[in-house]
N, C-alpha and C positions, 0 to 999 in steps of 0.2 A: 721772373724768368720771363715771361710769358712772349712779353711784345721782344723783346733780345729774339728767341727762340722767332718770330716769326717776320725780325728785321733782316735774318742772316738768312744763308744755306748750310749750316753746320750740321754734324749731326747732335743729338743729345742723346746722354748719358741719361737713366732712371735711374738709380741704387734702391735696391730698400734694405730700412736698418731699421729694427725696432728699438724705436726708445733712442735716446740722444745719447754722442761720444764716451759724455761724463758720467755714465747708469747704462749702454747699450748692454756689459756683458753683468747686468747684477737678477740673475738666475732672469734669462728671458723663456717665451713657453709659447707656445705654440698646441695648438690642437693640429694643426699637416700642414705644417712647417709647407711644402710645394704647395699647398692650396690657396694658401693664407697667403705667397705672394705669388702666386697670379692672377688672383683676385686685387691685391693693390696694384700689379702694373695691368689691369687690364682700366680696373677704375681711372687712372695716371693714361691712358691714351685712352680716353672714352672724353677728359677734359679736357684733353689738349686739341680732340676733332672737333669737340662745342666751340672750338677758340680757333680754328682756321688752322689746324698744323696738324700732317696727316703723315697717321703712325711709321709712316715709310724713315720717319725725318730722325727713330728711333735708336738708340740699345738699351736691353734690358741687362740687368745686371743683378743678377737675385741678392749681391751683398756677403759675401763666403765674409764669416769671421764679425760681423757686425751686428750686431744683436741675436748671436747664433752659439749653441751649446758647439760642444765635438759632433753629439749624433746628430745634429739639424747642417752642422754645414755634411755631416758625410749625404744623408740624406738629400739634402739639394743637387752634390753631384753626381750623385747616383741616381736624377731621374731629369736632367738638362732637357731628357726631348719635350719635356713637359712648359718649360719656358720660350721651345723653342718653336710650340706652335701656338703659338702667340701669333707668329709669323715679323718675326722684330729682331737683328741682329743678338747672338747673346753676347756678352761678357766677362767671361772671370778673369780675377782675379786674388788669386791662393794665395803667389805664389811667401813664398819661407809665413805665415800664417800661424798663431799658434795655435792651430788643431794641429797642427803636424807633427809639431813639436810634444803636444799631450801623447802622441799617438806614439811614433820614435823615443820621445824620452830622449832630442837633440834644445837642447836647452836658447842655444847661441842662432842665431834668428836666420845665419851666414850659410850656417851647414847643413839647411834645406833648402838644398839648391840643389839635390839628390830627383831628392820626392819630389817636389815642386816642381822638376821635370816629368817624373814619373805620373806626376796629378795633368800638366799640358801633355801629352799623350793619349790617355782616358778623355778629356774632356775635348782635343779637335776628336777623337772620335766619336764622338758622342751626339752633334752639334753645335758645339765652342765658338762663335765664328774667330773669337779677340780674346787674347790672352795676357794680358797682364801678369810680367814677372820680370822679378832684379839681373835673371841670370837671364840672357835672351840667347846667350850660346848653346846650350844644353837645351832647356828647353825647346830648341829647334833641331836636333839631333834629336830627340825622342820622339817629337810630336814626327818628324820625318821618316823614322822607323816605323811606328803607325800607325801610314800612311804608306810606308813598302808594304808592311804587313795585311792591312786592309785589298793593297790592291795587286797584290798575288794572283795568278790563275793556277 
């Protein structure tokens, strides 16, 4: 895809995933999930730079739910600043994910929108530039409220 990236002006998302879709959730292991994902991003950004694509073109997605356990996902969400330090916008795609269901014992994905909105507010407050959600209205309300609290004098 590097030729296509060079030929266009569109932003490009780099998403981390351990394994392949068919096996990514089979016992994912990390020594330090945040450090390993950061290293992955640094390597990909350096590779692109060597091929003439500036890092300003990239958006980083740590891949919530893609080859991660519940604990890994929570650690990532609790350490968004580490990824923001790489100098690229940060995208978080947490909407209705299975880890929310496991924590809250909510089987039906569509019933996880309130929890998704809570995570959206936390992500926005902690440096996420883009959040990908199914129910935009609920997350927008949560983010606006969190911003109002943060900005209160």
